[in-house]
C-alpha positions, 0 to 999 in steps of 0.5 A, a space after each residue: 685663072 690666067 690673064 689671057 683667060 680673064 681677058 677673054 671672059 671680060 670681053 665676052 660679057 657676063 655668063 648667064 646660066 640657062 635654066 630652061 624656058 619653063 613649061 609653056 603649058 603651066 604658064 598658059 594654063 593649058 587644059 592638062 599639064 602632065 608634068 605639073 600633075 606628076 610633080 604635084 601628085 604626092 603632095 596635092 592629090 594622093 592625100 585627097 585620094 586616101 580621104 576619098 576612099 575613106 569616106 566612101 568605104 565608111 559610107 558603104 559599110 555602114 549603109 550596107 549593114 543598115 540596109 541588109 538588116 532592114 531587108 532581112 526584117 522586110 523579108 520576114 515582115 512585109 509590113 516593114 518594107 514600105 515605111 523603110 523604103 519611103 524614108 530611104 526614098 525621101 533621103 535619096 530625093 534630097 539634093 546633095 548640097 541641100 542635105 549637107 547644108 541642112 546637116 551642118 547646123 546639127 552635126 557641124 563641119 566634119 566627117 559626121 555630116 559627110 557620112 550621114 549624108 553619104 550613108 543616106 544615099 546608099 540606103 534605098 539602092 542597097 535595100 531594094 537590091 538586097 530585098 529583091 534578091 531574096 524575093 526572087 528565090 524560087 518557092 520550090 527551092 525554099 520548099 526543097 530546103 524545108 523538105 531537107 530539114 533546114 531551119 529558117 535560118 539555115 535556109 536563109 544563109 545556105 540557100 536564099 542569100 547565095 542565090 541573092 548574091 547577084 542582086 546584092 552585088 549589083 546594088 553594091 556596085 551602083 551604091 559604091 560608084 554613086 557614093 564616090 561621085 557624091 563624095 566630091 560634093 563633100 568639099 562644099 562644106 569641108 576641104 576633104 577628098 578629091 572634091 577639095 582640088 576640084 572646088 579649088 580649081 573652080 575658084 582659081 581657074 586652074 585647069 590641070 588641077 580640075 581635070 586631074 582631080 576629076 580623072 582620079 575620081 572617075 578612075 576610083 569609080 571604075 576601079 571600085 566597080 572592077 573590084 566588086 565584080 571580082 569579089 562577086 566572081 569569087 563569092 559565087 563560084 557556082 555561077 562561073 561553073 554554070 556559065 561554063 556548062 552553058 
């Protein structure tokens, strides 16, 4: 460096790099800081979204198979309907946090406790809708199936279940959205799912973390509902044809 340049730098004082003024939204704990949310999405939120989807999927699959089997039994043996419905209604009326606390001493802190609770809340919704769909099949349709020589099993699989699909999917939609919302409470006993950043934000007062996790939970519920509606349309093409004809 030449002597004149060195003299100029010495007279102008130290050079302070400009790193920017920072994010006022984060510094002031704004209601929702989009930059912080996007910068921390992969690390803080994306793994929780995966855990939330896993919790929901396991609960819905197990709950659907239990409720479906129980509905088939109740459809054939009417005496079974009331006892199963009463037991499922009993679980459904228990507050979620209370049910988690009751299960923890028995099944511990972890996935088993979470899934037992979530499955319990799906049973009444799925059982009622599946059984209602089967019961609402017109008697003359069953008689026509028998007149065509279909066995009882063939009538169930080819006639009754297809006609019961709207009621079954309606119950599946309600159960799925309910499970997604209840899965956030699972973080009360163990830090899993989108409930973990929500509870963490409640304790720390971080507005962006709370709002971001809540919006993701709402988005998952809406997305799951849309997916189930699309599955219903694919599974019942005759319903689309009927709507077009009318």
